[in-house]
C-alpha positions as CSV (number, residue, x, y, z in Angstrom):
1,M,-88.7,-207.1,-37.5
2,T,-91.3,-207.2,-40.3
3,T,-93.7,-204.4,-40.7
4,N,-96.9,-206.3,-40.5
5,H,-100.2,-204.4,-40.1
6,I,-102.3,-206.9,-42.0
7,K,-102.1,-210.2,-40.0
8,G,-105.7,-211.2,-39.5
9,R,-106.9,-208.2,-41.6
10,S,-109.0,-208.4,-44.7
11,V,-107.3,-207.2,-47.9
12,L,-109.0,-207.0,-51.3
13,F,-106.9,-206.9,-54.4
14,I,-108.7,-205.7,-57.5
15,G,-106.9,-207.9,-60.0
16,G,-104.4,-210.0,-58.0
17,T,-103.1,-212.3,-60.8
18,G,-100.9,-209.8,-62.7
19,V,-97.1,-209.4,-62.7
20,I,-97.1,-207.2,-59.6
21,S,-100.4,-208.0,-58.0
22,S,-99.7,-211.7,-57.8
23,A,-96.6,-211.3,-55.8
24,C,-98.3,-208.7,-53.5
25,A,-101.3,-211.1,-52.9
26,A,-98.9,-214.0,-52.2
27,R,-96.9,-211.9,-49.7
28,A,-100.0,-210.6,-48.0
29,A,-101.2,-214.2,-47.6
30,E,-97.8,-215.2,-46.1
31,L,-98.2,-212.4,-43.6
32,G,-101.5,-213.8,-42.4
33,A,-103.9,-211.5,-44.2
34,D,-107.4,-212.6,-45.1
35,V,-106.8,-212.2,-48.9
36,H,-109.6,-211.6,-51.4
37,L,-109.2,-211.2,-55.2
38,L,-111.7,-209.4,-57.3
39,N,-111.3,-210.3,-61.0
40,R,-112.9,-212.0,-63.9
41,G,-111.2,-215.3,-63.2
42,V,-109.6,-215.6,-66.7
43,S,-105.8,-215.8,-65.8
44,A,-104.1,-219.2,-65.3
45,T,-100.5,-217.9,-65.5
46,R,-100.1,-217.1,-61.9
47,P,-101.8,-219.1,-59.1
48,V,-104.1,-217.7,-56.5
49,P,-102.6,-217.8,-53.0
50,E,-103.7,-220.7,-51.0
51,G,-106.6,-219.8,-48.8
52,A,-107.5,-216.7,-50.8
53,T,-111.1,-216.0,-51.7
54,V,-111.8,-215.2,-55.3
55,I,-114.8,-212.9,-56.0
56,T,-115.6,-213.2,-59.7
57,A,-116.8,-209.9,-61.2
58,D,-115.8,-207.3,-63.8
59,V,-114.7,-204.2,-61.9
60,R,-116.0,-202.0,-64.8
61,D,-119.5,-203.3,-64.0
62,G,-120.6,-201.4,-60.9
63,T,-123.9,-203.3,-60.6
64,G,-122.2,-206.7,-60.9
65,V,-119.5,-205.8,-58.4
66,R,-122.0,-204.6,-55.8
67,A,-124.0,-207.9,-56.2
68,A,-120.8,-210.0,-55.9
69,L,-119.6,-208.1,-52.8
70,G,-122.8,-208.1,-50.9
71,D,-122.2,-206.4,-47.6
72,R,-118.5,-207.3,-47.4
73,E,-116.1,-204.7,-46.0
74,F,-112.3,-204.7,-46.1
75,D,-109.5,-203.2,-44.0
76,V,-107.6,-202.5,-47.3
77,V,-108.7,-202.3,-50.9
78,V,-105.8,-202.3,-53.5
79,D,-106.7,-201.1,-57.0
80,F,-104.4,-202.5,-59.7
81,M,-107.0,-201.9,-62.4
82,G,-107.6,-198.2,-62.5
83,F,-106.2,-196.6,-65.6
84,T,-108.5,-193.6,-66.2
85,T,-110.3,-191.1,-64.0
86,E,-113.7,-192.7,-65.0
87,Q,-112.5,-196.1,-63.8
88,V,-111.0,-194.7,-60.6
89,A,-114.1,-192.7,-59.8
90,L,-116.2,-195.9,-60.1
91,S,-113.9,-197.7,-57.8
92,V,-114.0,-194.9,-55.2
93,D,-117.8,-195.0,-55.4
94,L,-117.8,-198.8,-55.0
95,F,-115.2,-199.1,-52.2
96,A,-114.7,-195.8,-50.3
97,G,-117.4,-196.8,-47.8
98,R,-116.2,-200.4,-47.5
99,T,-112.5,-199.9,-46.5
100,G,-110.1,-198.1,-44.1
101,Q,-107.5,-197.7,-46.9
102,Y,-107.8,-197.4,-50.7
103,V,-104.4,-198.1,-52.3
104,F,-104.1,-196.9,-55.9
105,I,-101.4,-198.3,-58.2
106,A,-100.1,-195.4,-60.2
107,T,-96.8,-195.4,-62.2
108,A,-93.3,-194.0,-62.0
109,A,-93.7,-193.2,-65.7
110,A,-95.6,-190.1,-64.5
111,Y,-92.4,-188.5,-63.4
112,E,-91.0,-185.8,-65.7
113,R,-88.9,-187.0,-68.6
114,P,-86.0,-186.4,-68.6
115,P,-85.8,-186.0,-64.9
116,A,-84.7,-182.7,-63.6
117,R,-82.4,-184.5,-61.1
118,V,-81.5,-188.0,-60.1
119,P,-82.1,-190.0,-58.0
120,V,-85.8,-189.2,-58.4
121,S,-87.8,-188.8,-55.2
122,E,-91.6,-188.7,-54.7
123,T,-91.6,-184.9,-54.8
124,A,-90.4,-184.8,-58.4
125,R,-92.7,-183.1,-61.0
126,L,-95.4,-185.2,-62.6
127,H,-95.3,-184.4,-66.3
128,N,-95.0,-186.7,-69.3
129,P,-96.2,-185.3,-72.6
130,H,-95.1,-188.4,-74.5
131,S,-97.2,-191.1,-72.7
132,V,-101.0,-191.2,-72.7
133,Y,-100.8,-193.9,-70.1
134,A,-98.8,-191.8,-67.8
135,R,-101.0,-188.7,-68.3
136,N,-104.1,-190.8,-67.5
137,K,-102.4,-192.1,-64.3
138,I,-101.5,-188.5,-63.3
139,A,-105.1,-187.4,-63.7
140,C,-106.1,-190.4,-61.5
141,E,-103.7,-189.2,-58.8
142,E,-105.1,-185.7,-59.0
143,L,-108.7,-187.1,-58.6
144,L,-107.7,-189.1,-55.6
145,A,-105.9,-186.2,-54.0
146,R,-109.2,-184.2,-54.2
147,V,-111.1,-187.2,-52.8
148,H,-108.7,-187.6,-50.0
149,R,-108.8,-183.8,-49.2
150,D,-112.5,-183.1,-49.7
151,Q,-114.1,-186.4,-48.6
152,S,-111.5,-187.7,-46.1
153,T,-111.2,-190.9,-48.1
154,P,-108.1,-192.8,-46.8
155,V,-105.9,-193.0,-49.9
156,T,-102.4,-194.2,-50.5
157,V,-100.7,-193.9,-53.9
158,V,-97.9,-196.3,-55.0
159,R,-95.8,-195.8,-58.2
160,P,-94.1,-198.9,-59.5
161,S,-91.4,-198.5,-62.1
162,H,-90.3,-201.3,-64.4
163,T,-91.4,-204.4,-62.4
164,Y,-91.0,-207.8,-63.9
165,D,-91.5,-211.5,-63.1
166,R,-90.4,-214.7,-64.9
167,T,-92.9,-214.1,-67.7
168,A,-91.8,-210.6,-68.6
169,V,-88.8,-210.1,-70.9
170,P,-87.8,-206.5,-70.3
171,F,-87.3,-205.6,-74.0
172,D,-90.0,-204.2,-76.3
173,G,-91.3,-207.0,-78.5
174,G,-91.0,-209.7,-75.8
175,W,-89.1,-212.8,-76.7
176,T,-88.2,-211.6,-80.2
177,A,-84.9,-210.1,-79.2
178,V,-83.8,-213.1,-77.2
179,E,-84.6,-215.4,-80.2
180,R,-82.6,-213.1,-82.5
181,M,-79.6,-213.3,-80.1
182,R,-79.7,-217.1,-80.1
183,Q,-79.8,-217.1,-83.9
184,G,-76.7,-214.9,-84.0
185,K,-78.7,-212.0,-85.5
186,E,-78.2,-208.3,-84.6
187,V,-80.4,-206.9,-81.9
188,M,-81.6,-203.3,-81.7
189,V,-81.0,-201.3,-78.6
190,H,-82.6,-197.8,-78.3
191,G,-80.3,-194.8,-77.9
192,D,-76.6,-195.4,-77.4
193,G,-77.2,-198.2,-74.9
194,T,-75.7,-196.2,-72.0
195,S,-78.9,-194.7,-70.5
196,L,-79.5,-196.1,-67.0
197,W,-82.5,-198.1,-66.0
198,T,-84.0,-199.6,-62.9
199,L,-85.6,-203.1,-63.0
200,T,-87.5,-204.4,-60.0
201,H,-88.3,-208.1,-59.3
202,H,-92.0,-208.4,-58.3
203,T,-91.2,-210.2,-55.1
204,D,-88.9,-207.3,-54.0
205,F,-91.7,-204.8,-54.8
206,A,-94.2,-206.9,-52.8
207,L,-91.9,-206.8,-49.7
208,G,-92.1,-203.0,-49.6
209,F,-95.7,-202.8,-50.7
210,T,-97.2,-205.0,-48.1
211,G,-95.6,-203.0,-45.4
212,L,-97.8,-200.0,-46.5
213,L,-101.1,-201.9,-46.1
214,N,-103.2,-201.0,-43.1
215,N,-100.3,-198.8,-42.0
216,P,-101.5,-195.5,-40.6
217,G,-98.3,-193.8,-41.7
218,A,-99.2,-194.5,-45.4
219,L,-102.5,-192.7,-45.4
220,G,-102.5,-189.6,-47.6
221,E,-99.0,-190.4,-48.8
222,T,-97.4,-191.4,-52.1
223,F,-94.5,-193.9,-52.5
224,H,-92.5,-195.4,-55.3
225,I,-91.0,-198.8,-54.7
226,T,-88.1,-199.9,-57.0
227,G,-84.9,-201.9,-57.1
228,D,-81.6,-200.4,-56.2
229,E,-79.5,-202.0,-59.0
230,V,-78.9,-199.6,-61.8
231,L,-78.0,-201.0,-65.2
232,S,-77.4,-199.5,-68.7
233,W,-79.5,-200.9,-71.4
234,D,-76.5,-202.5,-73.0
235,E,-75.9,-204.3,-69.7
236,I,-79.5,-205.4,-69.5
237,Y,-79.3,-206.9,-73.0
238,R,-76.0,-208.6,-72.2
239,T,-77.4,-210.0,-69.0
240,V,-80.3,-211.6,-70.7
241,A,-78.0,-212.9,-73.5
242,E,-75.8,-214.6,-70.9
243,A,-78.8,-216.2,-69.3
244,A,-79.9,-217.4,-72.8
245,G,-76.4,-219.0,-73.5
246,V,-75.2,-216.3,-75.8
247,D,-71.6,-215.2,-75.2
248,E,-71.7,-211.8,-77.0
249,P,-74.9,-210.4,-78.5
250,R,-74.6,-208.3,-81.6
251,L,-76.0,-205.0,-80.4
252,V,-76.9,-202.2,-82.8
253,H,-77.8,-198.8,-81.4
254,V,-80.8,-196.9,-82.9
255,P,-82.0,-193.5,-81.9
256,S,-85.3,-193.5,-80.0
257,D,-86.6,-190.8,-82.3
258,A,-86.0,-193.1,-85.3
259,I,-87.9,-195.9,-83.6
260,A,-90.7,-193.6,-82.9
261,A,-90.8,-192.5,-86.5
262,A,-91.1,-196.1,-87.6
263,D,-93.6,-197.1,-85.0
264,P,-95.4,-194.4,-83.0
265,A,-96.7,-196.8,-80.4
266,W,-93.3,-198.2,-79.8
267,G,-91.9,-194.7,-79.7
268,E,-94.4,-193.7,-77.0
269,E,-93.1,-196.5,-74.8
270,L,-89.5,-195.3,-75.3
271,L,-89.9,-191.5,-75.3
272,G,-92.4,-191.6,-72.5
273,D,-90.3,-193.9,-70.3
274,K,-87.4,-196.1,-71.3
275,A,-85.3,-193.7,-73.4
276,H,-84.3,-191.6,-70.3
277,S,-82.1,-192.6,-67.4
278,M,-84.2,-193.3,-64.3
279,V,-82.7,-193.9,-60.9
280,F,-84.9,-193.7,-57.8
281,D,-84.5,-192.6,-54.2
282,N,-86.2,-195.2,-52.0
283,A,-85.6,-193.4,-48.7
284,K,-89.3,-192.7,-48.2
285,I,-90.5,-196.3,-48.4
286,R,-87.6,-197.5,-46.2
287,R,-88.5,-195.0,-43.5
288,L,-92.0,-196.5,-43.2
289,V,-91.0,-200.1,-44.1
290,P,-87.4,-200.4,-42.8
291,E,-87.0,-204.1,-43.8
292,F,-87.6,-203.3,-47.5
293,T,-84.6,-204.3,-49.6
294,A,-84.3,-205.3,-53.2
295,S,-82.5,-208.7,-52.9
296,V,-83.0,-210.2,-56.4
297,P,-80.3,-209.0,-58.8
298,F,-81.3,-208.9,-62.5
299,A,-78.8,-211.6,-63.3
300,Q,-81.0,-214.0,-61.3
301,G,-84.2,-212.5,-62.7
302,A,-82.9,-213.0,-66.2
303,R,-82.2,-216.7,-65.6
304,E,-85.8,-217.1,-64.2
305,I,-87.1,-215.5,-67.4
306,V,-85.2,-217.6,-69.8
307,T,-85.9,-220.8,-67.8
308,W,-89.7,-220.1,-67.9
309,Y,-89.7,-219.5,-71.7
310,D,-87.6,-222.5,-72.3
311,E,-89.9,-224.7,-70.4
312,D,-92.6,-224.4,-73.1
313,P,-91.9,-223.7,-76.8
314,A,-95.3,-222.1,-77.1
315,R,-94.1,-219.3,-74.9
316,R,-91.3,-218.3,-77.3
317,V,-93.3,-216.2,-79.6
318,V,-91.6,-214.0,-82.1
319,D,-93.4,-210.7,-83.0
320,S,-93.0,-210.7,-86.8
321,R,-94.2,-207.2,-87.2
322,R,-91.8,-205.7,-84.7
323,E,-89.0,-207.9,-86.0
324,A,-89.5,-206.4,-89.5
325,I,-89.2,-202.9,-88.0
326,M,-86.0,-204.0,-86.2
327,E,-84.6,-205.3,-89.4
328,R,-85.2,-202.1,-91.2
329,L,-83.8,-199.9,-88.5
330,I,-80.8,-202.1,-87.9
331,E,-80.0,-201.9,-91.6
332,A,-80.3,-198.1,-91.6
333,H,-78.3,-197.6,-88.4
334,R,-75.7,-200.4,-88.5
335,P,-72.2,-198.8,-88.0
336,R,-70.4,-198.7,-91.3
337,W,-66.7,-198.3,-90.6
338,P,-64.5,-196.8,-93.3
339,R,-62.5,-199.5,-95.1
């Protein structure tokens, strides 16, 4: 039986057209929710669910949002657009009195790197000195914990990990690595390629997520929602290569520290997240949403990605700056076997 607390209920998504939020909005509409999207109306990549109401406003403009909302109230408000404490404080000010549940989208990148133990549960320490993004999200969680405690604001926190859709190549640099594979060029993989990673299809995430909405058991709680399939980075690259019609990609392993030295921003993405094995315990979300299951294997997801990029040559953009960095690092770290 589906956990459905939102049939006939009003749900506002701040955002609603991103990788994760589009799937969640679509799933909420399927469950019979009265779906509203608050955004600037600039995305055409992912369609608005049929029957959804679009409220056009910039969530950073409090005056404009108040004018656009009028006297509307919602059973649930989901904030996909809060990245700093200032932004979240504004959203709480705008919506705390308009909703019975404020759901904040945090990040699993907030968990300590490397993890003290795996699989990682929601009780794991939040500490990530390598990632500004993660530290900002941690600060947002701390703010919301105080708001929930001191003002009785009904808060739920959700931490996605690496969630993708057909538009999202899981490698840094986007399509660049796939294009190199197809050209028979060497492709750079961080570390030694054996660290373990968890990829989550956005429709799988939405299945668990919508079960939390308007659910009394979710108030004051924190959840992560991830896939159960665990792959090494070498396996991830090879899975995408197979989907792209490449029998055996030429993988060259480069230390994450060396990548960080060549490109600090790229290094932050790795050292603050992808360089470490991350496997998650989804017992908590399954206790509250028993039907949650991750049913889309990455082999299927990889085929969706390649198909979407192949449908339009304009999508197959090569990042020349990152490719130049790859070339230098591959040259420096390519195995040189003794003759």
